[in-house]
C-alpha positions as CSV (number, residue, x, y, z in Angstrom):
1,M,-0.1,-0.1,0.0
2,K,1.2,3.4,-0.8
3,L,0.0,6.7,1.0
4,F,-0.1,10.1,0.0
5,I,-0.6,12.8,3.1
6,S,-1.3,16.2,2.2
7,A,-0.3,18.5,5.4
8,D,-1.6,22.4,5.8
9,M,-0.9,23.8,9.0
10,E,-4.1,25.9,9.6
11,G,-6.0,22.8,11.1
12,I,-3.3,21.5,13.6
13,T,-4.2,21.5,17.3
14,G,-3.3,24.6,19.3
15,L,-2.8,26.9,16.0
16,V,-5.5,29.2,16.0
17,D,-4.2,32.3,14.5
18,E,-1.6,33.9,12.3
19,S,1.2,33.8,14.9
20,F,1.6,30.2,14.3
21,V,1.6,29.9,10.7
22,D,2.8,33.2,9.5
23,P,7.3,32.4,9.4
24,S,7.4,36.1,10.5
25,K,5.5,35.6,13.7
26,H,6.6,34.8,17.3
27,N,4.6,31.3,17.4
28,Y,5.6,29.9,14.0
29,A,8.7,27.7,15.2
30,R,6.1,26.3,17.9
31,G,3.4,25.6,15.3
32,Q,6.5,23.6,12.6
33,E,6.7,21.2,15.9
34,I,3.1,20.6,16.5
35,M,2.7,20.5,12.9
36,T,5.5,17.8,12.4
37,Q,4.2,15.6,15.3
38,E,1.0,15.2,14.1
39,V,2.0,14.3,10.5
40,N,4.3,11.6,12.0
41,H,1.3,9.9,13.8
42,V,-0.3,9.5,10.8
43,I,2.8,7.9,9.4
44,E,3.5,5.6,12.4
45,T,0.3,4.3,12.2
46,A,0.0,3.7,8.3
47,L,3.4,1.7,8.8
48,H,2.3,-0.4,11.3
49,H,-0.8,-1.2,9.3
50,G,0.9,-2.0,6.3
51,C,1.9,0.7,4.3
52,R,4.9,-0.1,2.3
53,E,5.7,3.7,1.2
54,V,4.4,7.4,2.8
55,I,4.8,10.2,0.3
56,V,4.2,13.5,2.3
57,N,3.2,16.8,0.7
58,D,3.8,19.8,2.5
59,S,1.0,21.9,1.8
60,H,1.0,25.1,3.7
61,S,2.1,28.7,2.2
62,R,5.4,28.4,1.0
63,M,5.7,24.7,1.4
64,N,8.9,24.5,3.7
65,N,7.2,24.1,6.9
66,L,7.8,20.5,7.7
67,L,10.7,19.8,9.7
68,I,12.8,17.2,7.7
69,E,15.0,16.3,10.3
70,K,12.2,15.4,12.8
71,L,10.1,13.5,10.1
72,H,9.9,10.0,10.2
73,P,12.5,8.6,8.8
74,E,10.6,5.8,6.7
75,A,8.8,8.8,5.0
76,Q,9.5,11.1,1.9
77,L,9.1,15.1,1.9
78,I,7.9,16.9,-1.1
79,S,8.6,20.4,-0.2
80,G,9.2,24.1,-1.5
81,G,6.4,26.1,-3.1
82,A,7.0,26.1,-6.8
83,K,4.7,22.9,-7.7
84,P,2.9,22.5,-10.5
85,Y,0.2,21.2,-8.3
86,S,0.7,22.9,-5.0
87,M,-1.0,21.0,-2.5
88,V,-1.2,17.6,-4.0
89,Q,2.0,17.5,-5.5
90,G,3.0,13.9,-6.7
91,L,-0.3,12.3,-6.4
92,D,-1.1,10.0,-8.8
93,D,-2.5,6.4,-9.7
94,S,-0.1,4.8,-8.3
95,F,-1.6,5.6,-4.5
96,S,-3.9,3.2,-2.5
97,A,-5.4,6.7,-0.7
98,A,-4.8,9.9,0.4
99,I,-5.3,11.4,4.1
100,F,-5.4,15.6,4.5
101,V,-3.9,16.6,7.9
102,G,-3.9,20.2,9.2
103,Y,-6.8,20.8,7.0
104,H,-9.1,24.2,7.6
105,A,-12.9,24.6,6.0
106,K,-13.0,27.1,2.9
107,A,-13.6,31.0,2.8
108,S,-16.6,32.4,4.3
109,H,-17.2,29.7,6.1
110,Q,-17.1,29.2,10.1
111,G,-13.6,27.5,10.8
112,V,-10.2,28.4,12.8
113,L,-8.4,30.3,9.8
114,S,-11.1,29.5,6.9
115,H,-10.0,30.7,3.6
116,S,-9.5,29.1,0.0
117,M,-6.2,29.4,-1.0
118,T,-5.8,33.4,-0.7
119,F,-7.5,35.7,1.4
120,G,-8.9,37.7,-2.0
121,A,-11.2,33.9,-2.8
122,R,-14.1,34.6,-1.3
123,R,-16.2,31.4,-2.6
124,M,-14.8,28.7,-5.4
125,Y,-17.2,26.2,-7.6
126,I,-16.4,23.4,-9.4
127,N,-19.4,23.4,-11.8
128,D,-22.4,23.8,-9.0
129,T,-20.5,22.9,-6.3
130,E,-19.1,24.9,-3.6
131,V,-15.2,23.9,-2.9
132,G,-12.0,24.8,-0.9
133,E,-9.4,23.3,-0.7
134,L,-10.3,20.3,0.4
135,G,-13.0,19.7,-2.2
136,F,-10.7,20.6,-4.9
137,N,-7.5,18.7,-3.9
138,A,-10.0,15.5,-3.3
139,Y,-11.0,16.2,-6.8
140,V,-7.6,15.5,-8.4
141,A,-7.1,12.4,-5.8
142,G,-10.9,11.4,-7.8
143,Y,-9.4,12.1,-11.0
144,Y,-6.4,9.3,-10.1
145,G,-8.7,6.9,-8.9
146,V,-7.3,7.5,-5.1
147,P,-10.0,8.0,-2.2
148,V,-9.3,10.6,0.3
149,I,-10.2,8.0,3.4
150,M,-9.5,10.5,6.4
151,V,-9.0,14.2,6.8
152,A,-7.8,15.7,10.5
153,G,-8.8,19.6,11.2
154,D,-11.3,21.5,13.1
155,D,-14.9,20.6,13.6
156,Q,-15.9,22.3,10.6
157,T,-13.3,21.0,8.6
158,A,-15.1,17.3,9.4
159,Q,-18.2,18.7,8.9
160,E,-17.1,19.6,5.2
161,A,-15.1,16.9,4.3
162,E,-18.1,14.2,5.5
163,A,-20.7,16.1,3.0
164,L,-18.5,15.9,0.5
165,I,-17.0,12.4,0.8
166,P,-19.1,9.2,2.3
167,G,-17.5,7.4,4.7
168,V,-14.3,9.3,5.3
169,T,-12.7,9.4,8.8
170,T,-12.6,12.4,10.6
171,A,-10.3,13.4,13.4
172,V,-11.0,17.0,15.0
173,V,-8.3,18.2,16.9
174,K,-10.1,21.5,17.9
175,K,-13.5,23.1,17.9
176,A,-13.7,26.2,16.4
177,I,-15.0,28.9,18.7
178,S,-14.2,31.9,16.5
179,R,-11.7,32.3,13.2
180,T,-9.0,32.8,15.2
181,S,-10.0,30.8,18.9
182,A,-10.9,27.4,19.7
183,L,-11.2,24.5,21.8
184,C,-7.8,22.4,21.3
185,L,-6.8,18.7,22.4
186,T,-3.3,18.8,23.9
187,P,-0.6,17.7,21.5
188,E,-0.6,14.3,23.5
189,K,-4.1,14.1,22.7
190,S,-4.1,14.6,19.4
191,G,-1.7,12.6,18.6
192,Q,-3.8,9.7,20.5
193,L,-6.4,10.5,18.2
194,L,-5.1,10.7,14.9
195,R,-3.4,7.2,15.5
196,E,-6.4,5.6,16.4
197,K,-8.6,7.4,13.6
198,T,-5.9,6.5,11.0
199,A,-5.7,3.1,11.6
200,Q,-9.9,3.1,11.4
201,A,-9.6,4.8,8.1
202,L,-7.0,2.2,6.7
203,S,-9.6,-0.5,7.8
204,N,-12.1,1.1,6.4
205,L,-9.9,1.8,3.0
206,G,-13.1,-0.4,0.8
207,Q,-15.5,1.5,1.9
208,V,-14.5,4.7,0.5
209,Q,-14.8,5.5,-3.1
210,P,-12.6,8.3,-4.9
211,L,-14.4,11.8,-5.4
212,V,-14.8,11.7,-9.2
213,P,-14.7,15.2,-10.7
214,P,-17.0,15.9,-13.6
215,Q,-15.9,15.9,-17.1
216,Q,-14.8,19.4,-18.8
217,P,-15.5,21.4,-15.0
218,V,-16.4,25.1,-15.2
219,L,-13.9,26.7,-12.4
220,R,-15.4,29.6,-10.8
221,I,-14.0,31.8,-8.3
222,E,-15.7,34.8,-6.5
223,F,-13.2,37.1,-5.6
224,A,-13.7,40.2,-2.7
225,N,-13.0,43.3,-5.3
226,Y,-13.2,43.8,-8.6
227,G,-9.9,44.6,-9.0
228,Q,-8.9,40.8,-8.3
229,A,-11.4,39.6,-10.4
230,E,-9.9,41.8,-13.2
231,Y,-6.0,40.4,-12.6
232,A,-7.6,36.8,-12.6
233,S,-9.4,37.1,-15.7
234,L,-6.2,38.3,-17.7
235,M,-5.2,34.6,-17.6
236,P,-6.0,33.2,-21.2
237,G,-9.4,31.4,-21.1
238,A,-10.5,33.2,-18.3
239,E,-13.1,35.9,-18.0
240,I,-15.3,37.7,-15.7
241,E,-18.7,36.4,-15.7
242,T,-20.8,38.3,-13.1
243,G,-19.7,41.2,-10.3
244,T,-16.6,39.6,-8.8
245,T,-16.9,36.3,-10.4
246,V,-14.2,34.9,-12.9
247,K,-15.3,32.2,-14.9
248,F,-12.8,29.2,-16.5
249,Q,-13.9,26.3,-18.9
250,A,-11.3,23.8,-18.6
251,K,-10.7,20.4,-20.2
252,H,-10.4,18.1,-17.0
253,I,-10.0,18.7,-13.5
254,L,-6.1,19.4,-13.4
255,E,-6.5,22.2,-16.0
256,A,-9.0,23.9,-13.7
257,Y,-6.7,23.2,-10.6
258,Q,-3.7,24.8,-12.1
259,A,-6.2,27.7,-13.5
260,M,-7.1,27.9,-10.0
261,L,-3.4,28.6,-8.9
262,V,-2.8,31.3,-11.7
263,M,-6.1,32.9,-11.0
264,T,-5.4,33.4,-7.3
265,K,-2.1,34.3,-7.7
266,L,-2.8,37.1,-10.2
267,A,-5.8,38.5,-7.9
268,T,-3.1,38.8,-5.0
269,H,-1.1,41.8,-7.3
270,A,-4.8,43.4,-7.0
271,T,-5.5,42.8,-2.9
272,F,-4.7,46.3,-1.2
273,C,-5.9,48.1,-4.4
């Protein structure tokens, strides 16, 4: 069995505001430690339950947050920010399953540090389905026939995952109080929960189907202001549909994913305009 782990940061226990997830802030080093610990709990359990290969993709911000010197020695790490497929870099049809660790709720919804890729994106849709990072990444996994068997994060993220992926196992390591506060498990307790839930997810592997994306999907992104929509619409094939919503007709979900990356990156140039 070959396992893909996508590790974000905002959904890790104890990490409740920007001071833990921004490298320029005072709590960031603590955030790295706890993030690496949570990922290790999943890796160790996966190896114990028969996984022969575990690939971890660092999926937060510049994507160089995990402490490789403290990562489980049997895992391999994809690190660095210039990735053609960002949070799902390296995922293909050779994997048996995927697990998302440290994930957060989508933009414009309740949850600790909820957002979708950038803070300029209000909502994202694949056809008529609203998605955040979790949903978009699960669709890419589904394109390759890979089921997302577990999602770890706060309670709002768990609800989002359960509504999207029937049978998925969720590990709630904190409960959102506001966007920047939560009732958190201690790292020791979150570790126990992650080991338990990873074992459960692996035992239920055959019960979870891949989230198959629609063919020739239409991507829509609603931005916070019109300047962001203007910049995003500069990408060939993209157009402002209505208000601050930009539309892109994709050939397949992989093209839609890369279009989303380019559009959100372009939009950051107008964030403060």
